[in-house]
Phi, psi and omega in degrees: 000132172253134182242170170293155179306138177068008181264357185305310182300318180294314180293317180301317179300318180289322179296316181299333182279353183279131177296130181106341177279112182275322180215150172199150180194162177280142180226163177251144180127218184296324183251162180259324182222140172242133179232135176258118181246131178239127179222166179275334183225158176293326178297320178293319177300314178302317179298314181297314181293311186288316189255346180252305184283307185293346179269357178291130179301144175079007170274129179268321183199158174228157174227126181254131178233127182264137173264128181244000000 
């Protein structure tokens, strides 16, 4: 997750509150926050990313990587 400057703590708090987010934390480098989301279906994952995470104010971009 990439956020607006200085928005990491606020965004992280909101991400942590989302059902399905198992872990999340601030990181240094290309991204600002990494979140581990666990779901039973791809449709549920899509819903969480599209309607829960990406709608948080001050998020600029997200990158989704699937573990297989």
